C-alpha positions as CSV (number, residue, x, y, z in Angstrom):
1,X,-26.9,-39.2,10.2
2,X,-25.0,-39.3,6.9
3,X,-27.7,-37.2,5.3
4,X,-27.5,-34.6,8.1
5,X,-23.7,-34.5,7.7
6,X,-24.0,-34.0,4.0
7,X,-26.5,-31.2,4.5
8,X,-24.2,-29.4,7.0
9,X,-21.2,-29.8,4.7
10,X,-23.0,-28.5,1.6
11,X,-22.2,-24.9,0.7
12,X,-24.9,-22.3,1.1
13,X,-26.5,-21.6,-2.3
14,X,-26.2,-17.9,-3.3
15,X,-27.9,-18.3,-6.7
16,X,-31.0,-20.0,-8.0
17,X,-30.8,-22.9,-10.5
18,X,-30.8,-20.4,-13.4
19,X,-27.7,-18.7,-12.1
20,X,-29.5,-15.6,-10.8
21,X,-28.8,-14.1,-7.4
22,X,-31.3,-15.0,-4.7
23,X,-33.4,-12.2,-3.2
24,X,-31.3,-12.0,0.0
25,X,-28.0,-12.0,-2.0
26,X,-29.3,-9.4,-4.3
27,X,-30.3,-7.2,-1.4
28,X,-26.9,-7.6,0.2
29,X,-25.1,-6.8,-3.0
30,X,-27.3,-3.7,-3.5
31,X,-26.6,-2.4,0.1
32,X,-22.8,-3.1,-0.3
33,X,-22.7,-1.3,-3.7
34,X,-24.6,1.7,-2.3
35,X,-22.3,2.0,0.7
36,X,-19.2,1.6,-1.6
37,X,-20.6,4.2,-4.0
38,X,-21.3,6.8,-1.2
39,X,-17.8,6.3,0.3
40,X,-15.7,5.8,-2.8
41,X,-17.2,6.0,-6.3
42,X,-19.2,9.2,-6.0
43,X,-16.4,11.2,-4.3
44,X,-13.9,10.0,-6.9
45,X,-16.3,10.8,-9.7
46,X,-16.8,14.3,-8.3
47,X,-13.1,14.9,-8.4
48,X,-12.8,13.7,-11.9
49,X,-15.8,15.8,-13.0
50,X,-14.4,18.9,-11.3
51,X,-11.0,18.4,-13.1
52,X,-12.7,17.7,-16.5
53,X,-14.8,20.8,-16.1
54,X,-11.8,23.0,-16.8
55,X,-10.9,21.1,-20.0
56,X,-7.6,19.7,-21.0
57,X,-6.0,23.2,-20.4
58,X,-6.4,22.6,-16.7
59,X,-4.4,19.4,-16.8
60,X,-1.8,20.9,-19.1
61,X,-1.3,24.0,-16.9
62,X,-1.0,21.9,-13.7
63,X,1.3,19.3,-15.2
64,X,3.6,21.7,-17.0
65,X,4.1,23.7,-13.9
66,X,7.7,23.0,-12.8
67,X,6.8,23.0,-9.1
68,X,3.9,20.6,-9.6
69,X,5.8,18.3,-11.9
70,X,8.7,18.1,-9.4
71,X,6.3,17.2,-6.6
72,X,4.7,14.5,-8.7
73,X,8.1,13.0,-9.7
74,X,9.4,13.1,-6.1
75,X,6.3,11.5,-4.8
76,X,6.0,8.7,-7.3
77,X,9.7,7.8,-7.5
78,X,10.2,7.8,-3.8
79,X,7.0,5.7,-3.3
80,X,8.3,3.2,-5.8
81,X,11.6,2.9,-4.1
82,X,10.0,2.6,-0.7
83,X,7.6,-0.1,-2.0
84,X,10.5,-2.1,-3.5
85,X,12.4,-1.9,-0.1
86,X,9.2,-2.9,1.8
87,X,8.7,-6.0,-0.4
88,X,12.1,-7.3,0.6
89,X,12.4,-6.1,4.2
90,X,8.7,-6.7,5.0
91,X,8.9,-10.3,3.8
92,X,12.1,-10.8,5.8
93,X,10.5,-9.4,9.0
94,X,7.4,-11.5,8.5
95,X,9.6,-14.6,8.0
96,X,11.5,-13.9,11.2
97,X,8.3,-13.4,13.2
98,X,6.7,-16.6,11.9
99,X,9.6,-19.0,11.5
100,X,12.0,-18.0,14.3
101,X,11.8,-18.1,18.1
102,X,13.5,-15.5,20.2
103,X,13.0,-13.4,23.3
104,X,11.1,-10.2,22.6
105,X,9.3,-11.6,19.6
106,X,5.8,-10.6,21.0
107,X,7.1,-7.1,21.7
108,X,8.4,-6.8,18.1
109,X,5.1,-8.1,16.8
110,X,3.3,-5.3,18.5
111,X,5.8,-2.6,17.6
112,X,5.3,-3.4,13.9
113,X,1.8,-1.9,14.1
114,X,2.8,1.4,15.7
115,X,2.8,3.3,12.3
116,X,-0.8,2.2,12.0
117,X,-1.8,3.4,15.4
118,X,0.1,6.8,15.4
119,X,-1.6,9.8,13.9
120,X,0.7,10.8,11.0
121,X,1.5,14.2,12.4
122,X,2.7,12.5,15.6
123,X,4.8,10.2,13.4
124,X,6.3,13.3,11.9
125,X,7.1,14.6,15.3
126,X,8.7,11.3,16.3
127,X,10.9,11.3,13.2
128,X,11.8,14.9,13.6
129,X,12.9,14.5,17.2
130,X,15.1,11.5,16.1
131,X,16.4,12.6,12.7
132,X,16.0,16.4,12.9
133,X,18.2,19.1,14.5
134,X,20.1,18.0,17.6
135,X,19.5,14.4,16.7
136,X,20.3,12.1,19.6
137,X,21.9,9.6,17.2
138,X,23.7,12.1,15.1
139,X,21.7,11.6,12.0
140,X,20.2,14.8,10.7
141,X,18.1,14.5,7.4
142,X,15.4,17.0,7.9
143,X,14.6,19.2,4.9
144,X,16.2,16.7,2.5
145,X,14.8,14.1,0.1
146,X,16.2,11.5,2.5
147,X,13.6,12.7,4.9
148,X,10.8,12.0,2.4
149,X,12.1,8.5,1.9
150,X,12.4,7.9,5.6
151,X,8.9,9.2,6.4
152,X,7.3,7.0,3.7
153,X,9.3,4.0,4.8
154,X,8.1,4.5,8.4
155,X,4.4,4.8,7.7
156,X,4.3,2.0,5.1
157,X,6.4,-0.6,6.9
158,X,3.5,-2.7,8.3
159,X,1.7,-3.3,5.0
160,X,3.8,-6.1,3.5
161,X,4.6,-7.6,6.9
162,X,0.9,-8.0,7.8
163,X,-0.1,-9.3,4.4
164,X,2.7,-11.9,4.3
165,X,2.6,-13.0,7.9
166,X,-0.8,-14.9,7.8
167,X,0.2,-16.7,4.6
168,X,3.5,-17.8,6.2
169,X,1.6,-19.0,9.3
170,X,-0.6,-21.2,7.1
171,X,2.2,-22.6,5.0
172,X,3.2,-26.2,5.7
173,X,6.9,-26.9,5.9
174,X,6.4,-30.4,4.6
175,X,6.9,-29.4,1.0
176,X,10.1,-27.5,1.8
177,X,11.4,-30.5,3.7
178,X,10.5,-32.8,0.8
179,X,12.3,-30.5,-1.6
180,X,15.4,-30.5,0.6
181,X,15.4,-34.3,0.9
182,X,15.3,-34.5,-2.9
183,X,18.5,-32.4,-3.1
184,X,17.0,-28.9,-3.8
185,X,19.1,-26.1,-2.5
186,X,17.7,-23.4,-0.2
187,X,17.7,-21.0,-3.1
188,X,15.8,-23.3,-5.3
189,X,13.3,-24.1,-2.6
190,X,12.8,-20.3,-2.0
191,X,12.4,-19.6,-5.7
192,X,10.2,-22.5,-6.8
193,X,8.1,-23.1,-3.7
194,X,8.1,-20.3,-1.1
195,X,8.1,-17.2,-3.3
196,X,5.3,-18.3,-5.6
197,X,3.1,-19.1,-2.6
198,X,3.9,-15.7,-1.0
199,X,3.8,-13.7,-4.2
200,X,0.1,-12.7,-4.0
201,X,0.5,-11.5,-0.4
202,X,3.8,-9.7,-1.1
203,X,2.3,-7.8,-4.1
204,X,-0.9,-7.0,-2.2
205,X,1.1,-5.4,0.5
206,X,3.2,-3.6,-2.1
207,X,0.1,-2.2,-3.6
208,X,-1.1,-0.9,-0.3
209,X,2.3,0.5,0.5
210,X,2.5,2.4,-2.8
211,X,-1.0,3.8,-2.4
212,X,-0.2,5.0,1.1
213,X,3.1,6.5,0.0
214,X,1.7,8.6,-2.8
215,X,-1.0,10.0,-0.6
216,X,1.0,10.6,2.6
217,X,0.9,14.1,4.1
218,X,1.1,14.3,7.9
219,X,4.4,12.5,8.5
220,X,6.1,14.6,5.8
221,X,5.0,18.1,6.9
222,X,7.5,18.5,9.7
223,X,10.4,16.5,8.6
224,X,10.7,17.3,4.8
225,X,10.4,21.0,5.2
226,X,8.1,21.2,2.1
227,X,10.7,23.0,0.0
228,X,9.4,23.8,-3.5
229,X,11.2,21.8,-6.3
230,X,13.2,19.9,-3.6
231,X,11.2,18.2,-0.9
232,X,7.6,19.2,-1.6
233,X,5.3,16.2,-2.3
234,X,2.1,16.1,-4.2
235,X,-0.2,16.2,-1.2
236,X,1.4,19.4,0.0
237,X,1.2,20.8,-3.5
238,X,-2.5,20.0,-3.6
239,X,-3.0,21.9,-0.4
240,X,-1.2,24.9,-1.9
241,X,-3.6,24.9,-4.8
242,X,-6.6,24.7,-2.5
243,X,-5.4,27.4,-0.2
244,X,-4.9,29.6,-3.3
245,X,-8.5,28.9,-4.4
246,X,-7.4,27.0,-7.5
247,X,-9.7,24.0,-7.0
248,X,-9.6,23.0,-10.7
249,X,-5.9,22.5,-10.7
250,X,-6.1,20.7,-7.4
251,X,-8.7,18.3,-8.9
252,X,-6.5,17.8,-12.0
253,X,-3.5,16.8,-10.0
254,X,-5.7,14.6,-7.8
255,X,-7.0,12.9,-11.0
256,X,-3.5,12.3,-12.2
257,X,-2.6,10.7,-8.9
258,X,-5.7,8.5,-9.1
259,X,-4.7,7.3,-12.6
260,X,-1.1,6.6,-11.3
261,X,-2.5,4.6,-8.4
262,X,-4.8,2.6,-10.6
263,X,-1.9,1.8,-13.1
264,X,0.3,0.8,-10.2
265,X,-2.3,-1.5,-8.8
266,X,-3.0,-3.2,-12.1
267,X,0.7,-3.6,-12.9
268,X,1.5,-5.1,-9.5
269,X,-1.5,-7.5,-9.9
270,X,-0.2,-8.6,-13.3
271,X,3.3,-9.1,-12.0
272,X,2.2,-11.2,-9.1
273,X,0.1,-13.4,-11.3
274,X,3.1,-14.0,-13.6
275,X,5.5,-14.7,-10.6
276,X,3.0,-17.1,-9.0
277,X,2.4,-18.8,-12.4
278,X,6.1,-19.5,-12.9
279,X,6.2,-21.3,-9.6
């Protein structure tokens, strides 16, 4: 019986004694990488090759264009601001959903996922009807940069909430209680115990939020007005290039956005590692 228990508890070996993948694991890895390449690597490579085909002049012409630069700056800066807000508010909402008990909690838990379920153009219509002309609450922000911030905040809200919530549910409160019994203040407990534990989830949600923000299109089309040099975002600017037949410039801008996204992901990962390490 003890031998059987030990066999059941032993982890499944994925490599042979020499450290090589088994045949089954190698086949699984090959299929996974093939699927990932077809969906992600090859399309991304095609965009980069298309942009590189025009030489550095293509990048220079696209990035020195005042309208394109304004769209890039608005998209990146607004996405960063929205991501910072989501890191705070998303964590707070997740905390309330996990640690507090109140009427309507289940309904709120479902509503959080509405931005995931709604098509983005429908989200734009919802926001326009609420914050556009003849707003029922008297808040009219359409065709302004506030509209861009509002639309990105709406579509990215669930990311931090849904990454932090499972971690909070698995966290034991015994350590927090022990810290409190030893005289630690709530702020100290939050800074030294809670936040280091939540940091990987918070920054993972932040990375997803930023990536969604810089690529958003549908929810912005109706509410922002797409005004050149004012409320036009990068995705709309890309569409303008494509409609004008300038695929090289569109690929160049797309490549720049890809680099920005990768830099943001790496930076957020490094920050979360440092924050978690300080705990």
